[in-house]
DSSP file (Angstrom, degrees, kcal/mol; ACC not computed):
  #  RESIDUE AA STRUCTURE BP1 BP2  ACC     N-H-->O    O-->H-N    N-H-->O    O-->H-N    TCO  KAPPA ALPHA  PHI   PSI    X-CA   Y-CA   Z-CA
    1    1 A M    >         0   0    0      0, 0.0     3,-0.7     0, 0.0     0, 0.0   0.000 360.0 360.0 360.0  21.0  103.7   76.3  120.6
    2    2 A D  T 3   +     0   0    0      1,-0.2     0, 0.0     3,-0.0     0, 0.0   0.779 360.0  60.6 -69.5 -24.9  102.2   73.0  119.4
    3    3 A A  T 3  S+     0   0    0      1,-0.2     2,-1.7     2,-0.1    -1,-0.2   0.716  84.8  83.4 -75.0 -19.6   99.1   74.9  118.3
    4    4 A L    <   +     0   0    0     -3,-0.7    -1,-0.2     4,-0.1     0, 0.0  -0.613  65.5 176.3 -88.5  83.4  101.1   77.0  115.8
    5    5 A T     >  -     0   0    0     -2,-1.7     4,-2.6     1,-0.1     5,-0.2  -0.414  45.3-107.1 -81.0 161.6  101.3   74.6  112.9
    6    6 A P  H  > S+     0   0    0      0, 0.0     4,-2.4     0, 0.0     5,-0.2   0.857 121.5  53.4 -57.7 -34.6  102.9   75.7  109.6
    7    7 A E  H  > S+     0   0    0      2,-0.2     4,-2.1     1,-0.2     5,-0.1   0.908 110.1  46.1 -67.6 -41.0   99.5   75.9  108.0
    8    8 A L  H  > S+     0   0    0      2,-0.2     4,-2.4     1,-0.2    -1,-0.2   0.900 112.1  51.5 -67.1 -40.4   98.2   78.2  110.7
    9    9 A F  H  X S+     0   0    0     -4,-2.6     4,-2.2     2,-0.2    -2,-0.2   0.930 110.4  48.3 -61.6 -45.5  101.3   80.3  110.5
   10   10 A D  H  X S+     0   0    0     -4,-2.4     4,-2.5     1,-0.2    -1,-0.2   0.893 110.8  51.8 -61.6 -40.0  100.9   80.6  106.7
   11   11 A T  H  X S+     0   0    0     -4,-2.1     4,-2.5     1,-0.2    -1,-0.2   0.903 109.1  49.8 -63.9 -41.8   97.2   81.6  107.2
   12   12 A L  H  X S+     0   0    0     -4,-2.4     4,-2.2     2,-0.2    -2,-0.2   0.899 111.4  48.8 -63.9 -40.5   98.1   84.3  109.7
   13   13 A I  H  X S+     0   0    0     -4,-2.2     4,-2.2     2,-0.2    -2,-0.2   0.928 112.9  46.9 -64.9 -45.3  100.8   85.7  107.3
   14   14 A I  H  X S+     0   0    0     -4,-2.5     4,-2.3     1,-0.2    -2,-0.2   0.900 112.2  50.4 -64.9 -40.7   98.3   85.7  104.4
   15   15 A A  H  X S+     0   0    0     -4,-2.5     4,-2.4     1,-0.2    -1,-0.2   0.895 109.8  51.3 -63.4 -39.7   95.6   87.3  106.5
   16   16 A N  H  X S+     0   0    0     -4,-2.2     4,-2.4     1,-0.2    -2,-0.2   0.912 110.2  48.6 -63.2 -43.1   98.1   90.0  107.6
   17   17 A I  H  X S+     0   0    0     -4,-2.2     4,-2.5     2,-0.2    -2,-0.2   0.898 111.0  50.7 -64.4 -41.0   99.0   90.8  104.0
   18   18 A I  H  X S+     0   0    0     -4,-2.3     4,-2.1     2,-0.2    -2,-0.2   0.922 111.8  46.6 -63.8 -44.5   95.3   91.0  103.0
   19   19 A V  H  X S+     0   0    0     -4,-2.4     4,-2.5     2,-0.2    -2,-0.2   0.920 112.9  49.8 -64.1 -43.4   94.5   93.4  105.8
   20   20 A A  H  X S+     0   0    0     -4,-2.4     4,-2.5     1,-0.2    -2,-0.2   0.907 111.2  48.6 -63.2 -42.1   97.6   95.5  105.0
   21   21 A L  H  X S+     0   0    0     -4,-2.5     4,-2.3     2,-0.2    -1,-0.2   0.883 110.8  51.3 -65.8 -37.4   96.7   95.7  101.3
   22   22 A A  H  X S+     0   0    0     -4,-2.1     4,-2.2     2,-0.2    -2,-0.2   0.928 112.0  46.0 -64.8 -44.5   93.1   96.7  102.2
   23   23 A L  H  X S+     0   0    0     -4,-2.5     4,-2.4     1,-0.2    -2,-0.2   0.898 113.0  50.0 -65.2 -40.1   94.3   99.5  104.5
   24   24 A A  H  X S+     0   0    0     -4,-2.5     4,-2.5     1,-0.2    -1,-0.2   0.887 109.8  51.9 -64.9 -38.2   96.8  100.7  101.9
   25   25 A G  H  X S+     0   0    0     -4,-2.3     4,-2.4     2,-0.2    -2,-0.2   0.903 109.7  48.3 -64.6 -41.7   94.0  100.7   99.3
   26   26 A V  H  X S+     0   0    0     -4,-2.2     4,-2.4     2,-0.2    -2,-0.2   0.928 113.2  47.8 -63.9 -44.9   91.7  102.8  101.4
   27   27 A R  H  X S+     0   0    0     -4,-2.4     4,-2.4     1,-0.2    -2,-0.2   0.901 112.0  49.7 -63.1 -40.7   94.5  105.2  102.2
   28   28 A F  H  X S+     0   0    0     -4,-2.5     4,-2.3     2,-0.2    -1,-0.2   0.908 110.3  50.7 -63.9 -42.7   95.4  105.4   98.5
   29   29 A Y  H  X S+     0   0    0     -4,-2.4     4,-1.3     2,-0.2    -2,-0.2   0.912 111.2  48.2 -61.6 -43.3   91.7  106.0   97.5
   30   30 A I  H  X S+     0   0    0     -4,-2.4     4,-0.8     1,-0.2     3,-0.3   0.913 112.1  49.5 -64.7 -42.1   91.5  108.8  100.1
   31   31 A D  H >< S+     0   0    0     -4,-2.4     3,-0.5     1,-0.2    -1,-0.2   0.862 108.9  52.2 -65.1 -35.9   94.7  110.4   98.9
   32   32 A M  H 3< S+     0   0    0     -4,-2.3    -1,-0.2     1,-0.2    -2,-0.2   0.753 105.4  55.4 -74.2 -22.7   93.5  110.3   95.2
   33   33 A R  H 3< S+     0   0    0     -4,-1.3    -1,-0.2    -3,-0.3    -2,-0.2   0.675  87.1  98.0 -80.7 -17.6   90.3  112.0   96.1
   34   34 A R  S << S-     0   0    0     -4,-0.8    -3,-0.0    -3,-0.5     4,-0.0  -0.489  88.0-102.8 -72.4 138.1   92.1  115.0   97.7
   35   35 A P    >   -     0   0    0      0, 0.0     3,-0.8     0, 0.0     2,-0.3  -0.298  37.1-114.0 -61.5 144.4   92.5  118.0   95.4
   36   36 A I  T 3  S+     0   0    0      1,-0.2     3,-0.1    -4,-0.1    -4,-0.0  -0.586  94.3  21.9 -80.0 139.2   95.9  118.4   93.8
   37   37 A G  T 3  S+     0   0    0     -2,-0.3     2,-0.5     1,-0.2    -1,-0.2   0.425  96.0 105.2  89.3  -0.8   97.9  121.5   94.8
   38   38 A R    <   -     0   0    0     -3,-0.8     2,-0.4    -4,-0.0    -1,-0.2  -0.958  48.2-168.6-116.9 126.2   96.2  122.2   98.1
   39   39 A S        -     0   0    0     -2,-0.5     3,-0.3     3,-0.2    -3,-0.0  -0.909  19.4-148.0-113.1 140.0   97.9  121.3  101.4
   40   40 A R  S    S+     0   0    0     -2,-0.4    -1,-0.1     1,-0.2    -2,-0.0   0.804  96.5  57.0 -73.1 -28.3   96.1  121.3  104.7
   41   41 A S  S    S+     0   0    0      2,-0.0     2,-0.6     1,-0.0    -1,-0.2   0.731  90.9  78.6 -79.5 -21.2   99.2  122.4  106.6
   42   42 A I        -     0   0    0     -3,-0.3    -3,-0.2     0, 0.0    -1,-0.0  -0.795  64.2-168.1 -93.8 119.6   99.8  125.6  104.6
   43   43 A Q        -     0   0    0     -2,-0.6     2,-0.1     1,-0.0    -3,-0.0  -0.853  27.9-107.1-105.2 140.6   97.6  128.5  105.7
   44   44 A P        -     0   0    0      0, 0.0     2,-0.4     0, 0.0    -1,-0.0  -0.381  35.0-117.9 -65.4 144.6   97.3  131.7  103.6
   45   45 A V        -     0   0    0     -2,-0.1     2,-0.8     1,-0.0     3,-0.1  -0.711  17.0-135.7 -87.0 129.6   99.0  134.7  105.2
   46   46 A D     >  -     0   0    0     -2,-0.4     4,-1.4     1,-0.2     3,-0.3  -0.773  14.7-164.8 -86.7 109.5   96.7  137.6  106.0
   47   47 A A  H  > S+     0   0    0     -2,-0.8     4,-1.7     1,-0.2    -1,-0.2   0.841  85.0  57.1 -66.8 -35.1   98.6  140.7  104.8
   48   48 A S  H  > S+     0   0    0      1,-0.2     4,-1.4     2,-0.2    -1,-0.2   0.861 105.3  51.7 -66.7 -33.7   96.4  143.1  106.8
   49   49 A H  H  > S+     0   0    0     -3,-0.3     4,-1.5     1,-0.2    -1,-0.2   0.882 107.4  52.4 -69.1 -37.9   97.2  141.4  110.0
   50   50 A D  H  X S+     0   0    0     -4,-1.4     4,-1.1     1,-0.2    -2,-0.2   0.869 107.2  52.5 -66.0 -36.7  101.0  141.6  109.3
   51   51 A E  H  X S+     0   0    0     -4,-1.7     4,-0.7     1,-0.2    -1,-0.2   0.872 107.3  52.4 -67.9 -36.0  100.7  145.3  108.7
   52   52 A E  H  < S+     0   0    0     -4,-1.4     3,-0.5     1,-0.2    -1,-0.2   0.861 109.1  48.8 -68.2 -35.5   99.0  145.9  112.0
   53   53 A T  H  < S+     0   0    0     -4,-1.5    -1,-0.2     1,-0.2    -2,-0.2   0.719 103.9  60.6 -79.2 -19.9  101.6  144.1  114.0
   54   54 A N  H  <        0   0    0     -4,-1.1    -1,-0.2     1,-0.2    -2,-0.2   0.694 360.0 360.0 -79.7 -18.2  104.5  145.9  112.4
   55   55 A H     <        0   0    0     -4,-0.7    -1,-0.2    -3,-0.5    -2,-0.1   0.453 360.0 360.0 -91.3 360.0  103.4  149.4  113.6
């Protein structure tokens, strides 16, 4: 571990923080572009299909 000097360690930590902030920024940008009030996981219920299965 002689190659891992305090300066290199600090550089790795700072690089990690920069990459994490960049990824968080991209995710935040994508989330802010999504329309409000619409969820992908909730699908509308087809009422005509429910009536057919009940008979």
